[in-house]
C-alpha positions in Angstrom: 21.6 -24.4 -29.3 24.3 -24.4 -31.8 25.9 -21.3 -30.1 25.2 -22.6 -26.5 27.1 -25.9 -27.5 30.0 -23.7 -28.6 30.2 -21.8 -25.2 29.6 -24.8 -22.7 30.5 -28.2 -22.1 27.2 -29.7 -21.3 23.6 -29.1 -22.3 20.6 -30.1 -20.2 16.9 -29.8 -20.8 13.8 -30.8 -18.9 10.8 -31.8 -21.1 8.1 -31.1 -18.4 5.1 -31.7 -21.0 6.5 -34.8 -22.7 5.1 -36.6 -24.5 2.3 -34.2 -25.3 4.6 -31.9 -27.2 6.7 -34.5 -28.7 5.5 -33.9 -32.2 5.6 -30.1 -31.9 8.8 -29.4 -30.0 10.6 -32.1 -28.2 11.3 -34.4 -31.1 13.2 -31.7 -33.0 15.2 -30.3 -30.0 15.9 -33.4 -28.1 19.2 -34.2 -30.4 20.6 -30.8 -29.1 21.1 -31.8 -25.7 23.6 -33.9 -23.9 21.0 -35.0 -21.3 17.1 -34.8 -21.4 15.1 -35.2 -18.6 11.6 -36.9 -19.3 8.3 -37.0 -17.5 6.5 -39.6 -19.7 7.7 -42.9 -18.4 9.2 -46.1 -20.0 7.0 -45.7 -23.1 8.4 -42.3 -24.0 12.0 -43.2 -23.3 11.4 -46.1 -25.8 10.1 -43.9 -28.6 13.1 -41.4 -28.3 15.5 -44.4 -28.5 13.7 -46.4 -31.5 12.4 -43.5 -33.3 15.0 -41.0 -32.9 17.9 -43.2 -32.0 18.7 -41.2 -28.9 20.2 -42.5 -25.8 20.5 -39.2 -23.8 17.1 -39.5 -21.9 16.4 -40.3 -18.2 13.0 -40.3 -16.2 13.0 -37.1 -14.0 9.5 -36.6 -12.6 8.0 -33.5 -10.9 9.0 -32.6 -7.3 8.4 -30.1 -4.7 9.6 -29.2 -1.2 7.8 -28.7 2.2 8.3 -24.9 2.0 6.0 -24.5 -0.9 3.7 -27.4 0.1 4.0 -27.9 3.9 2.8 -30.9 5.5 -0.8 -30.4 6.8 -0.9 -32.9 9.6 -2.5 -31.0 12.4 -6.1 -31.9 13.5 -8.4 -29.6 11.6 -12.2 -29.6 11.1 -12.6 -31.3 7.7 -15.0 -29.6 5.4 -14.6 -32.2 2.4 -13.9 -35.9 2.0 -12.2 -35.3 -1.2 -10.4 -32.5 -2.8 -9.6 -32.3 -6.5 -7.2 -29.6 -7.7 -7.3 -29.4 -11.6 -9.0 -28.4 -14.8 -11.9 -30.1 -16.7 -12.6 -27.3 -19.1 -11.2 -28.8 -22.4 -11.7 -31.8 -24.6 -8.9 -34.1 -23.1 -10.0 -33.4 -19.7 -13.8 -33.8 -20.0 -13.9 -37.3 -18.9 -13.1 -36.3 -15.5 -16.4 -34.3 -15.2 -18.5 -37.5 -15.3 -16.5 -38.9 -12.4 -16.8 -35.6 -10.2 -20.5 -35.3 -11.0 -20.9 -38.9 -9.5 -19.1 -37.8 -6.4 -21.4 -34.8 -6.0 -21.1 -33.0 -2.6 -18.4 -35.2 -1.5 -15.8 -33.7 -3.7 -14.6 -30.1 -3.7 -13.1 -29.1 -7.3 -10.9 -26.3 -7.6 -9.7 -25.3 -11.2 -11.3 -24.5 -14.5 -14.7 -26.0 -14.9 -16.6 -27.7 -17.6 -19.9 -26.4 -18.9 -21.6 -29.3 -17.2 -20.0 -28.4 -13.7 -21.9 -28.6 -10.8 -22.1 -27.7 -7.1 -18.9 -29.5 -6.5 -17.0 -26.9 -8.4 -15.9 -24.4 -5.6 -13.8 -21.8 -7.7 -10.2 -21.3 -8.4 -7.2 -21.3 -5.7 -5.2 -18.2 -6.4 -2.4 -18.6 -3.8 -0.4 -21.1 -2.0 -2.0 -20.0 1.4 -5.5 -20.9 0.0 -4.1 -23.9 -1.4 -3.0 -24.7 2.2 -6.1 -23.8 4.0 -8.1 -26.0 1.7 -5.7 -29.0 1.9 -6.1 -28.8 5.7 -9.9 -29.0 5.6 -10.0 -32.1 3.2 -9.4 -35.9 3.9 -8.3 -37.0 0.7 -6.8 -35.9 -2.6 -8.1 -37.0 -5.9 -5.8 -37.6 -8.8 -6.6 -37.9 -12.4 -3.7 -38.4 -15.2 -4.1 -37.2 -18.6 -5.1 -40.3 -20.8 -3.0 -39.6 -23.8 -5.6 -41.4 -26.2 -7.7 -38.5 -25.8 -5.3 -36.4 -28.1 -5.9 -38.9 -31.1 -7.6 -36.2 -33.2 -5.7 -33.4 -32.2 -2.5 -31.7 -34.0 -0.4 -33.1 -31.1 -1.2 -36.8 -31.7 2.1 -38.7 -32.1 3.6 -42.2 -31.7 4.9 -40.9 -28.1 1.5 -40.4 -27.0 0.3 -43.6 -28.5 3.2 -45.7 -26.7 2.8 -43.8 -23.3 -0.6 -44.2 -22.0 -0.7 -41.6 -19.3 1.6 -40.0 -16.9 2.8 -42.0 -13.9 3.6 -39.1 -11.7 1.5 -36.1 -12.1 2.3 -32.7 -10.5 -0.8 -32.7 -8.5 0.2 -36.3 -7.2 3.4 -34.9 -5.8 1.7 -31.9 -4.0 -0.9 -34.0 -2.3 1.9 -36.3 -1.1 3.8 -33.4 0.3 0.9 -31.8 2.0 0.1 -35.4 3.7 -3.3 -35.9 2.0 -3.9 -39.7 1.4 -4.2 -39.9 -2.7 -6.9 -41.8 -4.5 -6.0 -42.0 -8.2 -8.2 -43.1 -11.2 -5.1 -43.8 -13.3 -2.0 -45.6 -12.2 0.5 -48.1 -13.9 2.8 -50.7 -12.8 5.7 -48.1 -12.3 3.2 -46.0 -10.1 2.3 -48.8 -8.0 5.9 -49.7 -7.5 7.2 -46.2 -6.6 4.0 -45.1 -4.6 2.5 -48.1 -3.0 0.6 -45.7 -0.6 -1.8 -44.4 -3.5 -5.3 -45.8 -3.2 -6.6 -47.1 -6.6 -10.2 -45.5 -7.3 -10.9 -46.3 -11.1 -14.7 -45.3 -10.2 -16.6 -42.7 -8.4 -18.2 -45.5 -6.5 -15.0 -46.9 -5.3 -13.7 -43.4 -4.1 -16.8 -42.9 -2.0 -16.3 -46.4 -0.5 -12.6 -45.7 0.4 -13.9 -42.4 2.1 -16.6 -44.1 4.0 -14.6 -47.3 5.1 -11.3 -45.5 6.6 -11.3 -44.3 10.0 -9.5 -41.2 10.9 -6.5 -43.1 12.8 -5.9 -45.0 9.6 -6.2 -41.9 7.5 -3.6 -39.9 9.7 -1.3 -43.0 9.4 -1.6 -43.1 5.7 -1.1 -39.4 5.5 2.2 -39.5 7.3 3.4 -42.4 5.2 2.3 -40.4 2.0 4.4 -37.5 3.1 7.5 -39.5 4.0 7.1 -40.8 0.5 7.4 -37.5 -1.0 10.3 -36.5 0.9 12.2 -39.7 -0.1 11.2 -40.0 -4.0 10.0 -36.5 -4.9 11.7 -34.1 -2.8 13.7 -31.1 -4.5 16.8 -31.8 -2.7 16.8 -35.4 -3.8 16.1 -34.5 -7.2 19.0 -32.1 -7.3 21.3 -34.9 -6.2 20.1 -37.2 -9.0 20.6 -34.3 -11.5 24.2 -33.8 -10.0 25.0 -37.5 -10.3 23.9 -37.4 -14.2 26.0 -34.4 -14.8 29.2 -35.7 -13.0 29.0 -39.5 -14.1 28.2 -41.0 -17.5 27.6 -44.5 -16.1 24.1 -43.7 -16.2 24.3 -44.1 -20.2 24.7 -47.8 -19.7 21.5 -48.3 -17.8 18.5 -50.1 -19.5 15.2 -48.3 -20.0 13.8 -49.8 -16.8 16.6 -48.6 -14.7 16.5 -45.0 -16.3 12.8 -44.9 -15.5 13.2 -45.8 -11.9 16.5 -44.3 -10.9 15.1 -41.1 -9.7 13.9 -42.7 -6.3 17.4 -44.0 -5.3 18.9 -40.7 -4.4 17.0 -40.6 -0.9 18.6 -38.7 1.9 17.5 -37.0 5.1 16.4 -33.6 3.8 15.6 -30.2 5.5 13.4 -27.5 4.4 15.4 -24.2 5.1 13.3 -21.1 4.4 15.0 -19.0 1.7 15.7 -15.5 2.2 13.1 -13.3 1.3 13.5 -10.0 -0.3 10.6 -7.6 0.9 10.1 -4.1 0.0 11.2 -2.0 2.9 8.7 0.0 4.5 9.2 3.8 4.4 8.6 4.7 8.1 8.3 8.4 8.5 10.2 9.8 11.4 10.2 13.5 11.6 13.4 15.2 12.5 13.7 17.4 15.5 12.8 20.8 14.6 12.1 24.1 16.5 9.2 24.7 14.4 6.7 22.3 12.9 6.2 22.2 9.1 3.6 24.5 7.8 1.5 22.9 5.0 -0.8 24.7 2.8 -3.7 22.1 1.8 -6.1 22.9 -0.8 -8.6 20.9 -3.2 -12.3 20.0 -3.2 -14.2 18.0 -0.8 -14.1 20.0 2.4 -17.6 19.4 3.5 -17.5 15.6 2.6 -16.2 13.4 5.6 -15.3 10.6 3.3 -13.5 12.6 0.8 -9.7 12.2 0.1 -9.2 15.7 1.0 -10.9 15.2 4.4 -8.7 12.1 5.0 -5.6 14.0 4.0 -6.3 16.8 6.4 -7.0 14.3 9.2 -3.7 12.5 8.6 -1.8 15.8 8.4 -3.2 17.0 11.6 -2.2 13.7 13.5 1.6 14.8 12.6 3.8 17.5 13.7 2.6 20.1 11.2 0.6 23.1 11.0 -2.0 22.7 8.4 -3.4 26.0 6.6 -6.5 25.2 4.9 -6.9 27.0 1.5 -10.4 26.5 0.7 -10.9 28.0 -2.8 -14.4 29.2 -1.9 -13.0 31.2 1.2 -10.0 32.6 -1.0 -11.5 33.7 -4.1 -9.0 36.8 -4.6 -6.3 33.9 -5.1 -8.1 32.3 -8.0 -8.0 33.2 -11.7 -9.7 31.6 -14.8 -8.1 28.8 -16.5 -8.0 30.0 -20.2 -7.8 26.4 -21.4 -10.7 25.2 -19.5 -9.1 21.9 -17.9 -9.6 23.3 -14.1 -12.1 25.1 -12.1 -9.5 27.8 -11.5 -5.7 28.4 -11.1 -4.8 29.2 -7.3 -1.9 31.9 -7.8 -0.3 32.2 -4.6 1.8 35.1 -5.4 -1.4 37.1 -4.6 -1.2 36.2 -0.8 1.4 37.5 1.3 1.2 34.5 3.9 2.1 32.0 1.2 5.9 32.7 2.0 5.3 30.9 5.3 4.3 27.7 3.6 7.0 25.1 3.6 5.0 23.0 1.2 1.7 22.7 -0.5 -0.6 19.7 -1.0 -3.2 19.9 -3.5 -5.9 17.2 -3.6 -8.4 16.4 -6.4 -6.7 18.0 -9.2 -9.6 20.6 -9.7 -7.4 23.5 -9.2 -3.7 24.2 -10.5 -1.2 25.7 -8.3 0.9 28.5 -9.6 2.9 31.6 -8.6 3.6 34.4 -10.9 6.7 36.4 -10.0 7.6 34.8 -6.7 8.9 31.5 -5.7 6.6 28.7 -5.1 7.0 26.1 -2.4 7.3 22.5 -3.4 3.9 21.3 -4.6 2.6 17.7 -4.1 -0.7 16.8 -5.8 -3.0 14.0 -5.5 -5.0 12.9 -8.6 -7.4 10.0 -8.0 -10.0 10.1 -10.5 -8.3 9.2 -14.0 -7.0 6.1 -15.5 -5.8 7.6 -18.5 -3.6 10.4 -19.7 -4.9 13.9 -20.6 -4.0 17.5 -21.2 -5.4 18.2 -17.6 -3.4 15.6 -15.8 -0.2 16.5 -17.9 -0.5 20.1 -16.8 -0.7 18.8 -13.1 2.5 16.9 -13.6 4.2 19.8 -15.2 3.3 22.0 -12.3 3.9 19.7 -9.4 7.1 18.5 -7.9 5.4 15.2 -7.4 2.0 13.7 -8.6 0.2 11.0 -6.8 -1.9 8.7 -8.8 -3.6 5.5 -8.2 -3.0 3.8 -11.6 0.2 2.3 -12.6 -1.1 2.3 -16.4 -1.2 6.2 -16.2 2.3 6.4 -14.6 3.6 4.4 -17.8 1.7 6.8 -20.2 3.0 9.9 -18.3 6.5 8.6 -18.4 6.4 8.0 -22.0 5.5 11.7 -22.5 8.6 12.8 -20.2 6.9 13.1 -16.9 8.9 11.1 -14.3 7.5 12.7 -11.2 4.6 10.5 -10.7 4.2 8.3 -7.4 1.7 5.3 -7.7 -0.1 4.8 -4.4 -3.6 3.3 -3.4 -6.1 5.8 -2.3 -5.8 4.3 1.2 -4.5 6.0 4.5 -3.0 3.6 6.9 -4.6 4.8 9.8 -4.8 1.7 12.0 -1.2 0.6 12.6 -1.8 -1.8 15.3 -0.7 -5.5 14.6 -3.6 -7.3 13.1 -5.7 -9.9 14.9 -8.4 -12.5 14.3 -11.3 -12.6 16.4 -13.7 -15.6 16.6 -15.9 -15.3 13.4 -19.5 -14.8 13.6 -21.9 -17.7 12.8 -23.5 -15.6 10.1 -21.7 -13.3 7.8 -22.7 -10.4 5.3 -20.8 -9.1 2.1 -20.4 -5.4 1.7 -20.5 -4.8 -2.1 -18.9 -1.5 -3.1 -19.5 -0.1 -6.6 -19.7 3.2 -8.1 -23.0 2.5 -10.2 -25.7 -0.1 -9.9 -25.0 -0.6 -13.8 -21.5 -1.8 -13.0 -23.0 -4.6 -10.7 -25.4 -5.5 -13.5 -22.6 -5.7 -16.1 -19.9 -7.3 -14.1 -21.6 -9.2 -11.4 -25.3 -9.8 -12.1 -25.2 -12.9 -9.6 -25.1 -10.4 -6.7 -28.7 -9.4 -7.5 -30.0 -13.0 -7.1 -32.8 -13.0 -4.6 -31.4 -15.8 -2.5 -28.2 -13.9 -2.0 -29.9 -10.5 -0.9 -29.9 -11.3 2.9 -26.2 -11.5 2.9 -25.4 -8.4 0.8 -25.0 -4.8 1.6 -24.7 -2.7 -1.3 -23.0 0.7 -1.2 -23.1 2.9 -4.4 -21.7 6.1 -3.1 -19.2 5.2 -0.3 -20.9 7.4 2.3 -22.3 4.4 4.2 -18.9 3.0 5.3 -20.3 2.9 9.0 -23.4 1.3 7.9 -24.1 -1.6 10.2 -24.8 -5.1 9.0 -28.3 -6.8 9.5 -29.1 -7.9 12.8 -27.2 -11.3 13.7 -24.7 -10.5 10.9 -21.0 -9.3 10.8 -19.4 -7.7 8.0 -17.0 -10.6 7.0 -15.8 -9.6 3.5 -15.8 -6.6 1.0 -16.6 -7.1 -2.5 -15.5 -4.4 -4.9 -17.3 -4.5 -8.4 -15.2 -2.7 -11.0 -16.5 -0.4 -14.0 -16.2 -2.7 -16.9 -17.1 0.0 -19.5 -13.7 1.0 -20.4 -10.8 -0.9 -22.1 -9.5 -2.0 -18.7 -11.6 -2.6 -15.5 -11.4 0.3 -13.0 -12.0 0.0 -9.3 -14.7 1.9 -7.7 -13.5 5.7 -7.0 -14.8 5.5 -3.5 -12.4 3.0 -2.1 -12.1 5.0 1.0 -15.1 3.3 2.4 -12.7 0.5 3.1 -11.1 2.9 5.8 -14.2 2.2 8.3 -12.9 0.4 11.5 -15.8 -2.3 10.6 -14.1 -3.0 7.2 -10.4 -2.1 8.0 -9.4 -5.8 8.3 -12.2 -7.6 6.2 -10.9 -9.6 3.2 -11.2 -7.7 0.0 -12.6 -9.5 -2.8 -13.2 -8.5 -6.5 -15.2 -9.8 -9.3 -12.3 -9.1 -11.6 -8.6 -10.2 -11.3 -6.7 -7.3 -10.3 -2.7 -7.7 -10.2 -1.8 -4.0 -10.3 -0.1 -2.7 -7.2 -2.5 0.1 -6.4 -5.2 -2.3 -5.9 -3.6 -4.6 -3.1 -4.1 -8.1 -2.6 -7.7 -8.8 -3.6 -9.3 -12.2 -3.7 -10.9 -12.9 -6.9 -14.5 -14.5 -7.1 -16.6 -15.4 -10.0 -20.1 -16.4 -8.5 -21.9 -17.1 -5.6 -20.5 -20.5 -4.7 -17.1 -19.3 -4.9 -17.9 -16.2 -2.8 -19.7 -18.2 -0.1 -16.9 -20.8 0.0 -14.1 -18.3 0.1 -15.7 -16.4 2.9 -16.2 -19.5 4.8 -12.5 -20.5 4.2 -11.2 -17.2 5.1 -13.2 -16.7 8.2 -13.1 -20.0 9.6 -9.2 -20.6 8.8 -7.2 -18.4 11.2 -4.1 -19.1 9.8 -5.2 -18.1 6.3 -7.0 -15.0 7.4 -4.1 -13.8 9.2 -1.7 -14.4 6.7 -4.1 -12.4 4.2 -4.5 -9.5 6.8 -0.8 -9.3 7.2 -0.1 -8.9 3.5 -2.9 -6.4 3.3 -1.3 -4.4 6.0 2.2 -4.6 4.5 0.8 -3.5 1.3 -1.1 -0.6 2.6 1.9 0.6 4.7 4.0 0.5 1.3 1.6 2.1 -1.2 -0.8 4.1 1.1 -1.2 7.9 0.3 -0.4 8.5 4.1 3.0 7.0 3.6 3.8 8.9 0.5 2.8 12.1 2.3 4.9 11.2 5.4 7.9 10.7 3.0 7.1 14.0 1.4 7.1 15.8 4.7 10.1 14.2 5.8 12.2 15.2 2.9 10.6 18.6 2.8 12.1 19.1 6.3 15.5 18.4 4.8 15.1 21.1 2.2 16.2 19.0 -0.6 13.1 18.6 -2.8 14.9 17.9 -6.0 16.5 14.7 -4.4 13.2 13.9 -2.9 11.3 13.9 -6.1 14.0 11.7 -7.8 13.8 9.3 -4.7 10.1 9.2 -4.4 9.8 8.5 -8.4 12.1 5.6 -8.1 10.5 4.3 -4.7 6.8 4.6 -6.0 7.5 2.7 -9.1 9.7 -0.3 -7.7 
């Protein structure tokens, strides 16, 4: 901060966790700034003035806009009377659990649960789209403020916590208001009553139930509209920006009283508009084969010719659908081309110099990594290798990268390891073929749904998700351990509405099931994909994480009944597969092969695949 003050005329800081971190951070750093924006109310401002002698602070509560939290005012079937978004897992929040337990099934809790959590806990919301869908199906939002006296025996306890009481305006309160959810709150002070008179005080669960029972839908919708307007006037991002601009440009605020500093943020209300910001999307690599007198001749080799669900078979089908002549090089039919691998890494080495027809090939695609492609004494066409069954670097995969112009792998971690070893010709892509390219649609959901569980081994289910084996859950589950039952029909009267992938947890990092090609069944192509472990890597796509039966059942209900949420998810899923699928990579390879500029192709695909 000393260096910063020498470089600029003005320094500003927003203390978003004030006064919780007063003792550990803020008390030492506040004097370094010309303006400090606080969230703790009048009590916090008094402490900074009296204990530290500072007059550089104003109240600057949380804010949002209606792009991130749009108004959900349309008539929608309501699933819950009361929605609570927040955590109850630690000591300073444990008092919330008793309140929630008293509400029982009347409340839906999303967030980190306590050990005593009951059926009201529905899981964890992972995206704004899920949040919007849950809000659309709830009548009221429940707000708790942290009661600062509960920090008394913690290292954070300070005079600021003692003097402040609790947050007047929590981030959750602002989100509820923005989405048009009438707010019930357990904790409110005089400032909160003054700024947000629309908030309903419910200091007990009994009072919350009474409010939900007594308010008819017309009054609730009217209160929802008023709450939304309050957010747009007092807690909108544009108005908060005007307030900050005023603080920076004019020093008159330094003469304000503490009460004025605590309330001034609401006086900058103007008509606001929510313009959608520009979105930078990853461009889809669309394959347009160039006009050519003769089609490309592609040599295809690997293992899995007899398996209809193998990656090799899917590659063959994808190539056949393009303007290419596919020459199938089945190692069992061409033993004269194979010599032994003295290092023992591969089943054999295919030496194409032994075949006079190899000169006809424009490119070679090798699938599975069981055979290495070489040519002694003759030029070798560009080689594209697909390696699907390894998460970690080995001498075998290193040799594949060494002898291939490009190597497709399904693990970004492996790509990083190979890059550290000097191999930059890897392309990360999921083992998915975008076979169905028509726009997605959402049909009317079935009354009964079934979950398709995909795992490599029964042991993986026992380790990662034993709750799947619960007897009460068995009628709603189809377990697939080998990937060959992709067309298996659901039980009579049911429809497959979700796919649950159970990863292998025996290694240092979770690994998705190897036979993910089962997802290419038309019956599963556009089903929501769920996982028992959070997986954020690009090769896995947009998975929905679930941690138990209750969360799985509710998220299935949410996605199958909320058409807007389902359509948004399927659109993201389709976009991801178009960008990262093997078929897209192969299509790009074929296009660049036609230009006969393989060196540039390898560099472009390396950079494109690692963005």
